[in-house]
C-alpha positions, 0 to 999 in steps of 0.5 A: 363859048365855045369848048374843044370838042364840045363840052361833054367834060363839062357836063359831065363834071358838072355835079361836083364841080363846086365841091373840087373849084370852091366859091372865090371871095364875092369881096375881092370880086365886088372890088374887080367889077367896082359893086354895087352898081345899077344894071345887069351883070354877064358872066361870060362862061360862069358855068354853075354860078359858082363866081357871081352867086355872092353878087345877086343882091350888088347889081339889078340882075346876073346872067350866066353864060355858057355852052353846057347844059350841066354846068347851067342846070346847076346854076339854076340851082341858085336863086337870082341867076339866070342861066343862058345857054350859048358861045362867047364868041356869039353873044345872045344880046344887045349892045351895051346891055351889061353895066359888068361883064365877068369871065373867069377861067375861061377864056382859054377855052373859047376858040375864036379868042378875038372874035370873044373880046369884042363881043365883050366889048359889044355888050359893055355899056358904056362906063361899064367895066370888064374883068377877065382873069385867067391863068398866068401862062408867065406861070410854071404850073399853069403851063402844067395845066395847059399840056394837061388840057391838051393830053385829054383832048381840050384845045386850050390856047393860054395866053401871056398877059401882055397878048391879052393887053395888046389884043384890048389896046389894039380895040381903043380900050385900056387895060390895067393887067394885075399879077397874082400868084399864077393867075392874073386879071384884066380889068377895063374900063369902057 
């Protein structure tokens, strides 16, 4: 995931990231990803591993990919996670390597969103599940966050749910889109 102007803001924030954002409920994420499953899970833009830390016993292994070394240092502290530094536009993994791919609150940070969608689907195994959770740009609070991120120099690009779904359909897949408050979730079965 190439984040605007490097990753210094994420490197700096890494030690406090989980205190600020907390840990999402594992049971909900297990439902989205249809876990447990035989195979590996890839968390793209996974930072500290906070989203997948509670899923260790639901898959054979978990890779957390992030460009920020500061975030990955925190992920290394969690048993069972395999941190890898890299970008979402050019995933350093073989085709079809992962039974599940997850990207939470990170898609708006990548530079080439079309390339990222292609890469996510490339590394996903046949019959695998991809889940992307993103802020819903229809929601007023997300528009404020987008403005704030731009004002501090981040080049975040938030997309409307319909736009993301259309991009996925154009690649031959059938996304399910769920909107819940200021967030949206897209689930694709390959």
